[in-house]
N, C-alpha and C positions, 0 to 999 in steps of 0.2 A: 818658526819661519819657513817661509816656503822659498824659491828656487831663486828670487833675487837677492835676498838676504843673505842666503847660505853662497852664493855666488861672492859676494860683497866679502861676506866676512872670513873670504880665505884669502884676505889680504894681499892680492897680486903675486900669489903663489898658486903655478899651473897644478902642480902635483897634488898641491894641497882642493886648490879647486877642481878637479876630478876626482878626490875621492868625497869631498863634502857633496859634491852634484848626484854621487849616484850611492848615496850611503842608503837613500831608502829600499834600493833594490838588492841591499845586501844584508842576507840575514846573519845577528848572530855569529857564528866563526868563523862563518863565510868570509869575514873581511880580511881573516889570514894567508888569504888564496891570491892575496894582491902585495906588490911591493910595499915597503916601508913607510915612502911618504904617503903612496895613496891611503894605508890603513890612518897616516895620521887627519887625515881629510876625512877620513870617515868616522874618525873617535870624535874629531871636533863638531861634523855634524851632530851627532849624538849629544855631545856636553851642551850641544847651544839648544838641542832640542828639550832637554831636560831641565835647564836653568827656564828657560824662554814660559815654558807649562807650569812652572812654579812661581811664577815673577809675578807679584800682587795688582799690575795692573793687565797682564794678559787673562788672571781671574777676572778682572772686572770687565774686562771686553768680552769676556765668553758669556759673563751672564748677560749682557746686551741682544746676545743672538741666542743664548739656551730658546727662547718660546719657541724661535722659528727652528734654529739650527737644532736641538738637542744634542745628542751625545758627538754632534758633526762642530761645535759652537767654535772647537781649535783648530781644526782645519782652516776653518772658514777664517778665522782671526788672524791666522797666519798668511792667508792670500790678500786681507785687509792691512797689517803691517807690510804687505813687501809695496801694495798701491800708497800708501801713505811712503814709503820709504824713494818710491819712484817719484817724487813730488817734492823730496826734501831737498833743496837748493843746499842745505849747509853742506850735505853726504853728495848730492850731484850738480852741479854749477848748470847754467844752462847750458843745451849739449853736449856734455859729460854723458850723459846716460847713453846716447846713442852710441858714440865711443866704445863705452863701458861693455853696452850689449852684444855688438859682435866682435869686440875680443876677446868676450865671453865663450861665442858660439866656436872663433876660429880657435883657442885653446885646446875646446872640447874632443872637436876635430881631431885633434895631434895624437889622443889616448883612445882613439877607437877600438884596438883592439883589447884594451881594458874594458869598455862599456858593457854592461848588463846587458842582456838582450830582448828584455821590456824597456830599459832606458832608452835604447837605441831606438826604438820605434817613437819612443816617449818623445826624444832627442828631437827625431826628424819636425817636427811639430813645433816644436818650444822654438826651432831657430827659423824654419820655413817661416812659422808668424808672427815672429817676433815677439814671444812674449815676455821678455826682461823688459823691450821697451813700454809694450802695449798695459802693463800693469799700473799706466800712467793715469790712463784713463778710465773711467767709471762701467764704460763698455766695454771695457778687455779683462773690469775684476768682477764684469755680468757673465761674461764669456768663460773666466776661469770658474766661476761658480757651477757655469753647467756643466764642465768638464769633472768638477770635485764630485756634483750627482750622478751623473753620467758609473763613477766608480764606486759609488757609494753603496751600501748595500740597502740602509732604513733609511735614506730620503732622495725624492726624484723630484722634486717639485723645487726648483732656488729661486724661484720669486719672491717666497717671502723674507728669505734673507736677503735677497738682495733690496728687500722693502725695507727691513730693518738696517740694513748697513747705510742706507740713504736717511733713514730720522735719526739714527745714533749717530752720523758722519763727524760730527764737531766733538762728542766724548770721544768716541773711535780713537779719532788723530791725535785728543789727547794723551788716551793713554800711550800710543805709540812713543811722542812724545819725551814721555817722562821715561819708556821701557827704553827705545833704542840706542842711548847713552849708556845705558847699565848693561847691554847685552855685545856693545861692541867693545867695550871695557874687559868685558868678562870672557869675550871669544878672544881678544888680542894675547891677555896672560896667560890661557887655554894654550894656545896653539904653541907660544912659549914654552911651556913646559912640557908639550906634547914633543917639542923639538929637541929639548934637552933631556927627557926618558931616555 
């Protein structure tokens, strides 16, 4: 899952949100440098990623991009899932995504001292360019694809992957629609477990 999904699957808890969003920037046992509740968010993020990567719908979605994205099919699918989540009126009724995105940025700003340096610069662009909202549009997804290619070692042209995304749009949407209720339930129960452990 990508940033919108990880924010959403923090279930409105600011501590969990902060940990969930910085998790990719906190390697291994470095998570123990953070307060307990942020550690829970980091752990939740990792569990969500494990679940996502092994889910049958994700495997099917990756196959649709494999020819153009190669080993980066998974990260591209993560971005695509955010697109469909942003357009999911069951999860975000009309106007709710804007409110959610702005609240998320504001909550993260309150954790500035805990944000890893690399995430801080990343977060600046996320907030000022309103990534969480702009996942809604295919143009926003195109920009996210370009960003992924800038950070990737073995792929530098997002255009073929974007074309595959458009070509397989309906099949990828079906994969999301089957997958997301499962990961939402999984994340909710995983968070209950983490809070009780």
